[in-house]
One Martini backbone bead per residue (centre of mass of N, CA, C, O) as a GRO file, in nm:
protein
  286
    1MET     BB    1  -1.165   0.011  -1.589
    2ILE     BB    2  -1.127  -0.203  -1.338
    3GLU     BB    3  -1.345  -0.414  -1.187
    4PRO     BB    4  -1.462  -0.516  -0.899
    5LYS     BB    5  -1.491  -0.752  -0.659
    6PHE     BB    6  -1.694  -0.920  -0.404
    7VAL     BB    7  -1.609  -1.011  -0.068
    8GLU     BB    8  -1.721  -1.212   0.203
    9ILE     BB    9  -1.584  -1.154   0.541
   10HIS     BB   10  -1.712  -1.172   0.835
   11GLY     BB   11  -1.944  -0.960   0.724
   12MET     BB   12  -1.742  -0.829   0.516
   13ARG     BB   13  -1.681  -0.612   0.250
   14GLN     BB   14  -1.456  -0.680  -0.030
   15ALA     BB   15  -1.261  -0.521  -0.252
   16VAL     BB   16  -1.142  -0.673  -0.573
   17LEU     BB   17  -0.867  -0.709  -0.776
   18ASP     BB   18  -0.881  -0.987  -1.028
   19VAL     BB   19  -0.611  -1.057  -1.243
   20GLY     BB   20  -0.519  -1.293  -1.427
   21GLU     BB   21  -0.343  -1.642  -1.497
   22GLY     BB   22  -0.100  -1.698  -1.353
   23GLU     BB   23   0.089  -1.889  -1.142
   24GLU     BB   24   0.171  -1.633  -1.035
   25VAL     BB   25   0.124  -1.434  -0.740
   26LEU     BB   26  -0.004  -1.108  -0.664
   27LEU     BB   27   0.007  -0.892  -0.373
   28LEU     BB   28  -0.151  -0.577  -0.343
   29ILE     BB   29  -0.068  -0.308  -0.108
   30HIS     BB   30  -0.187  -0.033   0.002
   31GLY     BB   31  -0.222   0.274   0.140
   32MET     BB   32  -0.303   0.539   0.301
   33ALA     BB   33  -0.600   0.649   0.176
   34GLY     BB   34  -0.639   0.421  -0.024
   35SER     BB   35  -0.633   0.190  -0.307
   36ALA     BB   36  -0.629  -0.020  -0.575
   37GLN     BB   37  -0.593   0.229  -0.777
   38THR     BB   38  -0.280   0.271  -0.725
   39TRP     BB   39  -0.229   0.021  -0.954
   40ARG     BB   40  -0.325   0.111  -1.248
   41ALA     BB   41  -0.032   0.135  -1.401
   42VAL     BB   42   0.062  -0.187  -1.338
   43LEU     BB   43  -0.159  -0.408  -1.363
   44PRO     BB   44  -0.185  -0.475  -1.670
   45GLN     BB   45   0.111  -0.574  -1.706
   46LEU     BB   46   0.120  -0.791  -1.482
   47ALA     BB   47  -0.137  -0.956  -1.595
   48LYS     BB   48   0.015  -1.092  -1.841
   49LYS     BB   49   0.180  -1.302  -1.621
   50TYR     BB   50  -0.012  -1.256  -1.370
   51ARG     BB   51  -0.173  -1.291  -1.080
   52VAL     BB   52  -0.373  -1.015  -0.958
   53ILE     BB   53  -0.412  -0.890  -0.617
   54ALA     BB   54  -0.624  -0.595  -0.530
   55PRO     BB   55  -0.719  -0.461  -0.247
   56ASP     BB   56  -0.942  -0.315  -0.036
   57LEU     BB   57  -0.905  -0.228   0.249
   58ILE     BB   58  -1.034  -0.210   0.529
   59GLY     BB   59  -1.162   0.126   0.523
   60HIS     BB   60  -1.135   0.125   0.202
   61GLY     BB   61  -1.285   0.239  -0.047
   62GLN     BB   62  -1.527  -0.025  -0.119
   63SER     BB   63  -1.507  -0.117   0.154
   64SER     BB   64  -1.566  -0.174   0.452
   65LYS     BB   65  -1.640   0.058   0.757
   66PRO     BB   66  -1.587  -0.033   1.045
   67ARG     BB   67  -1.584  -0.062   1.395
   68THR     BB   68  -1.245  -0.146   1.434
   69ASP     BB   69  -0.955  -0.307   1.371
   70TYR     BB   70  -0.646  -0.116   1.237
   71SER     BB   71  -0.415  -0.297   1.248
   72LEU     BB   72  -0.165  -0.475   1.117
   73GLY     BB   73  -0.268  -0.750   1.221
   74ALA     BB   74  -0.556  -0.728   1.105
   75PHE     BB   75  -0.475  -0.701   0.810
   76ALA     BB   76  -0.321  -0.969   0.789
   77VAL     BB   77  -0.560  -1.154   0.849
   78GLY     BB   78  -0.741  -1.052   0.618
   79LEU     BB   79  -0.548  -1.147   0.388
   80ARG     BB   80  -0.550  -1.442   0.452
   81ASP     BB   81  -0.857  -1.479   0.417
   82LEU     BB   82  -0.864  -1.386   0.124
   83LEU     BB   83  -0.681  -1.602   0.002
   84ASP     BB   84  -0.853  -1.837   0.090
   85GLU     BB   85  -1.111  -1.747  -0.066
   86LEU     BB   86  -0.932  -1.749  -0.352
   87GLY     BB   87  -0.724  -2.001  -0.350
   88VAL     BB   88  -0.446  -1.895  -0.214
   89ALA     BB   89  -0.136  -2.009  -0.090
   90SER     BB   90   0.062  -1.796  -0.245
   91ALA     BB   91   0.277  -1.489  -0.258
   92THR     BB   92   0.377  -1.198  -0.389
   93VAL     BB   93   0.450  -0.923  -0.181
   94VAL     BB   94   0.311  -0.587  -0.219
   95GLY     BB   95   0.409  -0.274  -0.057
   96HIS     BB   96   0.267   0.052   0.015
   97SER     BB   97   0.361   0.199   0.273
   98LEU     BB   98   0.150   0.079   0.476
   99GLY     BB   99   0.161  -0.186   0.304
  100GLY     BB  100   0.448  -0.258   0.398
  101GLY     BB  101   0.380  -0.305   0.694
  102VAL     BB  102   0.172  -0.523   0.637
  103ALA     BB  103   0.362  -0.717   0.486
  104MET     BB  104   0.555  -0.767   0.729
  105GLN     BB  105   0.333  -0.875   0.915
  106PHE     BB  106   0.247  -1.105   0.731
  107LEU     BB  107   0.517  -1.251   0.739
  108TYR     BB  108   0.516  -1.298   1.048
  109GLN     BB  109   0.229  -1.448   1.071
  110HIS     BB  110   0.237  -1.572   0.741
  111PRO     BB  111   0.494  -1.719   0.590
  112GLU     BB  112   0.356  -1.939   0.397
  113TYR     BB  113   0.241  -1.696   0.194
  114CYS     BB  114   0.549  -1.608   0.125
  115ARG     BB  115   0.768  -1.571  -0.154
  116ARG     BB  116   0.787  -1.254  -0.164
  117LEU     BB  117   0.928  -0.910  -0.120
  118VAL     BB  118   0.778  -0.578  -0.171
  119LEU     BB  119   0.899  -0.242  -0.118
  120ILE     BB  120   0.720   0.079  -0.128
  121SER     BB  121   0.767   0.321   0.054
  122SER     BB  122   0.785   0.212   0.349
  123GLY     BB  123   0.666   0.142   0.633
  124GLY     BB  124   0.838   0.055   0.943
  125LEU     BB  125   1.167   0.189   0.909
  126GLY     BB  126   1.090   0.446   1.084
  127PRO     BB  127   0.989   0.755   1.233
  128ASP     BB  128   0.960   0.909   0.987
  129VAL     BB  129   0.716   1.164   0.881
  130GLY     BB  130   0.491   1.349   0.772
  131TRP     BB  131   0.337   1.624   0.919
  132ILE     BB  132   0.041   1.570   0.846
  133LEU     BB  133   0.018   1.293   0.989
  134ARG     BB  134   0.082   1.398   1.269
  135LEU     BB  135  -0.159   1.590   1.293
  136LEU     BB  136  -0.387   1.369   1.235
  137ALA     BB  137  -0.294   1.200   1.504
  138ALA     BB  138  -0.399   1.400   1.682
  139PRO     BB  139  -0.584   1.519   1.910
  140GLY     BB  140  -0.896   1.618   1.745
  141ALA     BB  141  -0.891   1.554   1.434
  142GLU     BB  142  -1.185   1.438   1.404
  143PHE     BB  143  -1.313   1.742   1.424
  144VAL     BB  144  -1.169   1.858   1.156
  145MET     BB  145  -1.207   1.668   0.905
  146PRO     BB  146  -1.507   1.743   0.810
  147VAL     BB  147  -1.378   2.043   0.695
  148ILE     BB  148  -1.136   1.965   0.476
  149ALA     BB  149  -1.373   1.833   0.258
  150PRO     BB  150  -1.565   2.014   0.102
  151ALA     BB  151  -1.776   2.017  -0.159
  152PRO     BB  152  -1.681   2.278  -0.310
  153VAL     BB  153  -1.381   2.195  -0.324
  154LEU     BB  154  -1.421   1.929  -0.478
  155ARG     BB  155  -1.557   2.048  -0.728
  156ALA     BB  156  -1.328   2.238  -0.805
  157GLY     BB  157  -1.104   2.024  -0.820
  158ASN     BB  158  -1.235   1.842  -1.037
  159ALA     BB  159  -1.254   2.059  -1.253
  160ALA     BB  160  -0.952   2.123  -1.269
  161ARG     BB  161  -0.861   1.838  -1.337
  162SER     BB  162  -1.016   1.812  -1.605
  163TRP     BB  163  -0.883   2.050  -1.746
  164PHE     BB  164  -0.590   1.956  -1.732
  165SER     BB  165  -0.638   1.689  -1.882
  166SER     BB  166  -0.746   1.823  -2.150
  167MET     BB  167  -0.444   1.967  -2.175
  168GLY     BB  168  -0.226   1.735  -2.088
  169LEU     BB  169  -0.216   1.777  -1.766
  170ARG     BB  170  -0.024   1.559  -1.554
  171SER     BB  171  -0.018   1.423  -1.203
  172PRO     BB  172   0.032   1.143  -1.039
  173ARG     BB  173   0.095   1.250  -0.757
  174GLY     BB  174  -0.146   1.447  -0.737
  175ALA     BB  175  -0.368   1.234  -0.775
  176GLU     BB  176  -0.314   1.075  -0.515
  177ILE     BB  177  -0.358   1.307  -0.317
  178TRP     BB  178  -0.647   1.378  -0.408
  179ASN     BB  179  -0.779   1.104  -0.354
  180ALA     BB  180  -0.731   1.111  -0.052
  181TYR     BB  181  -0.866   1.379   0.017
  182SER     BB  182  -1.154   1.321  -0.111
  183SER     BB  183  -1.224   1.073   0.078
  184PHE     BB  184  -1.296   1.259   0.341
  185ALA     BB  185  -1.603   1.308   0.274
  186ASP     BB  186  -1.626   1.035   0.410
  187ARG     BB  187  -1.697   0.925   0.716
  188GLY     BB  188  -1.594   0.630   0.720
  189THR     BB  189  -1.314   0.698   0.610
  190ARG     BB  190  -1.222   0.889   0.831
  191GLU     BB  191  -1.244   0.694   1.071
  192ALA     BB  192  -1.055   0.475   0.956
  193PHE     BB  193  -0.808   0.655   0.920
  194ILE     BB  194  -0.763   0.732   1.216
  195ARG     BB  195  -0.729   0.444   1.321
  196THR     BB  196  -0.493   0.368   1.139
  197LEU     BB  197  -0.296   0.596   1.203
  198ARG     BB  198  -0.288   0.551   1.526
  199SER     BB  199  -0.151   0.260   1.497
  200VAL     BB  200   0.141   0.411   1.361
  201VAL     BB  201   0.090   0.720   1.460
  202ASP     BB  202   0.230   1.018   1.597
  203TYR     BB  203   0.364   1.325   1.677
  204ARG     BB  204   0.664   1.177   1.640
  205GLY     BB  205   0.558   0.947   1.448
  206GLN     BB  206   0.645   0.646   1.402
  207SER     BB  207   0.535   0.369   1.631
  208VAL     BB  208   0.618   0.139   1.422
  209SER     BB  209   0.832  -0.147   1.389
  210ALA     BB  210   0.964  -0.382   1.116
  211LEU     BB  211   1.268  -0.456   1.111
  212ASN     BB  212   1.247  -0.743   1.262
  213ARG     BB  213   1.094  -0.882   1.012
  214LEU     BB  214   1.311  -0.900   0.776
  215ASN     BB  215   1.504  -1.140   0.931
  216LEU     BB  216   1.318  -1.407   0.963
  217ARG     BB  217   1.351  -1.514   0.647
  218GLU     BB  218   1.538  -1.720   0.500
  219GLY     BB  219   1.546  -1.680   0.143
  220LEU     BB  220   1.392  -1.420   0.102
  221PRO     BB  221   1.299  -1.226  -0.143
  222VAL     BB  222   1.408  -0.874  -0.151
  223LEU     BB  223   1.247  -0.557  -0.240
  224ALA     BB  224   1.342  -0.209  -0.268
  225ILE     BB  225   1.147   0.089  -0.339
  226TRP     BB  226   1.256   0.436  -0.405
  227GLY     BB  227   1.209   0.770  -0.382
  228GLU     BB  228   1.424   1.032  -0.372
  229LYS     BB  229   1.156   1.249  -0.331
  230ASP     BB  230   1.046   1.158  -0.063
  231ASP     BB  231   0.811   1.346   0.169
  232ILE     BB  232   0.694   1.112   0.366
  233ILE     BB  233   0.918   0.876   0.325
  234PRO     BB  234   1.230   0.863   0.358
  235VAL     BB  235   1.510   0.727   0.198
  236ASP     BB  236   1.661   0.636   0.456
  237HIS     BB  237   1.478   0.382   0.506
  238ALA     BB  238   1.604   0.204   0.288
  239TYR     BB  239   1.877   0.166   0.443
  240SER     BB  240   1.751   0.021   0.683
  241ALA     BB  241   1.668  -0.228   0.526
  242LEU     BB  242   1.955  -0.306   0.435
  243GLN     BB  243   2.069  -0.342   0.722
  244ALA     BB  244   1.858  -0.565   0.810
  245ARG     BB  245   1.889  -0.671   0.486
  246PRO     BB  246   2.160  -0.732   0.296
  247ASP     BB  247   2.000  -0.907   0.057
  248CYS     BB  248   1.864  -0.665  -0.032
  249ARG     BB  249   1.714  -0.503  -0.290
  250LEU     BB  250   1.802  -0.170  -0.404
  251GLU     BB  251   1.588   0.101  -0.541
  252ILE     BB  252   1.663   0.423  -0.659
  253LEU     BB  253   1.450   0.686  -0.776
  254PRO     BB  254   1.478   0.941  -0.971
  255ASP     BB  255   1.240   1.189  -0.956
  256VAL     BB  256   1.085   1.039  -0.717
  257GLY     BB  257   0.843   0.981  -0.498
  258HIS     BB  258   0.595   0.808  -0.315
  259PHE     BB  259   0.465   0.705  -0.619
  260ALA     BB  260   0.608   0.485  -0.815
  261GLN     BB  261   0.357   0.332  -0.952
  262VAL     BB  262   0.283   0.624  -1.108
  263GLU     BB  263   0.564   0.767  -1.180
  264ALA     BB  264   0.720   0.459  -1.250
  265PRO     BB  265   0.577   0.194  -1.379
  266GLU     BB  266   0.783   0.053  -1.567
  267VAL     BB  267   0.999   0.010  -1.352
  268VAL     BB  268   0.833  -0.152  -1.149
  269VAL     BB  269   0.760  -0.384  -1.334
  270ASP     BB  270   1.050  -0.471  -1.403
  271LEU     BB  271   1.143  -0.531  -1.110
  272ILE     BB  272   0.933  -0.746  -1.042
  273ASP     BB  273   0.989  -0.932  -1.280
  274GLU     BB  274   1.288  -0.982  -1.213
  275LEU     BB  275   1.252  -1.107  -0.938
  276ILE     BB  276   1.082  -1.351  -1.033
  277SER     BB  277   1.282  -1.452  -1.267
  278THR     BB  278   1.561  -1.463  -1.058
  279THR     BB  279   1.393  -1.616  -0.831
  280ASP     BB  280   1.326  -1.814  -0.567
  281PRO     BB  281   1.102  -1.915  -0.372
  282ALA     BB  282   1.013  -1.943  -0.071
  283VAL     BB  283   1.043  -2.203   0.177
  284PHE     BB  284   0.823  -2.346   0.398
  285GLU     BB  285   0.900  -2.484   0.720
  286ARG     BB  286   0.726  -2.654   0.972
   0.00000   0.00000   0.00000
């Protein structure tokens, strides 16, 4: 497993996977209750040709979890500061789920940093979202969350997961869901999750739309990748992206759910590689 390095920005520690030495830079932004490890299946292959930067967003993974602003705008500013700290002037930005919403906000606030945009089962393209997230966004959820991931359940789940792995039975989609669930055992992660979730979701669904961000920058190459069987953010939202940005390339992956980067990593790598190889990066004119 690739070990992160830690960068301190404005007094907060951020964990970052920074691998590869290519001239092109990829910025990979994970989803809600995730971490940079969600890119584990694609990162080694991408790093053969590109410099790949995959942070744990603040409040996630091994990064600091302060009592602070967890809005899309705050994440976008944090990513700009991270790229500045790492000496990166611009990158192809890849966002999954919440990370897609962050990526579109990043494009809106800091267009000069964005060479291309890749959205994987992205948030921010319609109101629909899985019912579990709606429930967790409801008032009082913070009082329930401390008991939904008790230590005995986590121990039993980890033991079962190890046994299934030893038998050669693996579910990439299930592993992502389990990683998110088990992270709620940590109080700081729970609190950051609730703050992040409520900034974009309420009981009616997604409360923030980034559709108007997609058509802001003419000439920006855009790729949307969606699992046909996504039960968290439905595939209909992919067509909303296409409607907002007709020159967007759309790839619907059959028999794939919400986590295309672990369910079909070879396909995702090939699509990102093809986008970079066949398009010129957007040029920002001040």
